[in-house]
C-alpha positions in Angstrom: 0.0 0.0 0.0 2.9 2.4 0.8 4.3 1.9 -2.7 0.9 2.6 -4.3 0.5 5.8 -2.3 4.1 6.9 -3.2 3.4 6.4 -6.9 0.1 8.1 -6.8 1.7 11.2 -5.1 4.6 11.2 -7.6 2.3 10.9 -10.6 0.1 13.7 -9.3 3.0 16.0 -8.6 4.6 15.2 -12.0 1.3 16.0 -13.8 1.1 19.3 -11.9 4.8 20.2 -12.7 4.4 19.3 -16.4 0.9 20.7 -17.0 1.1 23.7 -14.6 3.1 25.9 -16.9 0.7 25.2 -19.8 -2.4 26.4 -17.9 -2.0 30.0 -18.9 -1.6 29.1 -22.6 -5.4 29.3 -23.2 -5.4 32.9 -21.9 -2.4 34.1 -23.8 -2.5 36.4 -26.8 -3.6 34.3 -29.9 -0.4 35.5 -31.7 1.8 33.8 -29.1 1.7 30.1 -29.7 3.4 27.8 -27.1 6.8 26.5 -28.4 6.2 23.0 -27.0 3.4 21.0 -25.6 5.3 19.9 -22.5 7.9 21.6 -20.3 11.1 19.8 -21.2 12.5 20.0 -17.6 10.0 19.3 -14.9 10.9 17.1 -11.9 9.3 15.8 -8.7 11.7 15.2 -5.9 10.8 13.3 -2.7 12.7 12.5 0.5 12.0 10.0 3.3 13.8 8.0 5.9 14.5 4.4 5.1 16.7 2.0 3.2 14.9 2.4 -0.2 12.0 4.3 -1.8 9.9 1.1 -1.5 10.4 0.9 2.3 10.3 4.7 3.0 7.3 6.9 3.3 7.9 10.2 1.5 8.1 12.9 4.2 8.6 15.9 1.7 7.9 16.3 -2.0 8.6 19.3 -4.2 8.3 20.2 -7.9 11.1 21.7 -9.9 10.6 23.2 -13.4 13.7 24.6 -15.1 12.2 25.8 -18.4 11.4 28.5 -19.5 12.4 29.7 -16.0 13.1 28.1 -12.7 9.9 27.6 -10.8 7.9 25.1 -8.7 7.6 24.4 -5.0 11.3 23.8 -4.6 12.6 26.4 -2.1 15.7 27.2 -4.0 14.5 26.5 -7.6 17.0 28.9 -9.2 20.1 27.4 -7.7 18.8 23.8 -8.1 18.2 24.4 -11.9 21.6 26.0 -12.2 23.3 23.1 -10.5 21.4 20.6 -12.7 22.4 22.5 -15.9 26.0 22.4 -14.7 26.0 18.6 -14.7 24.0 18.4 -17.9 21.0 17.1 -16.0 22.9 14.0 -14.8 21.8 13.8 -11.2 24.3 11.0 -10.5 27.1 13.5 -11.3 26.2 15.7 -8.3 29.0 15.4 -5.7 29.5 16.4 -2.1 30.6 20.0 -1.7 34.0 20.7 -0.3 34.2 21.5 3.4 31.2 19.3 4.4 31.8 17.5 7.7 29.2 14.9 8.6 29.1 12.3 11.4 29.3 8.6 10.6 25.8 8.1 12.2 23.6 5.7 10.1 20.1 7.1 9.8 19.3 6.4 6.1 17.6 9.0 4.0 16.3 8.1 0.5 15.8 10.7 -2.3 13.9 10.1 -5.5 13.7 12.3 -8.6 11.1 11.5 -11.3 10.1 13.5 -14.4 11.6 14.9 -17.5 14.9 16.7 -18.1 15.2 18.4 -21.5 12.7 15.9 -23.0 14.4 12.8 -21.6 12.7 10.7 -18.9 14.4 10.8 -15.5 14.1 8.3 -12.7 16.6 8.5 -9.9 16.9 7.0 -6.4 19.7 7.3 -3.9 20.0 6.4 -0.3 22.3 8.6 1.8 23.7 7.4 5.2 22.2 10.4 7.0 20.6 13.9 6.4 23.9 15.7 6.6 25.4 13.6 3.8 22.3 14.2 1.7 22.6 17.9 2.2 26.3 17.9 1.2 25.4 16.3 -2.2 23.7 18.5 -4.6 23.3 21.3 -2.0 20.9 23.2 -4.2 19.0 20.2 -5.7 18.5 18.3 -2.5 17.9 21.3 -0.2 14.2 20.9 0.5 
């Protein structure tokens, strides 16, 4: 049941992130046609405590849209989009920032990212040993 609820929430947030920017298109000036039907960079990010996304209940979820401008419910959307552009959208390439000092305490935190980046489907899951380690990786992207 947990997995079903997670997928339902992820799909709902993905639909909101992808279709939200299109909602104003019907009210736009008829001379301005949208350049695409879908926002090519719209993501849903979740975080929860546990060993894997299947075992963890999402505690927080945010949306992140990076085209045509940074937006969504992500608290630092601008820097998160800039960081993702810096690694070409490859979330696995995000590394820990220098000067981050974390304890060796094991309290697993799992992050998932689902959606579209520049027209390509994205599905990412990573388990960090604790919250500090998560925050050190992708400081802008995972800061929610």
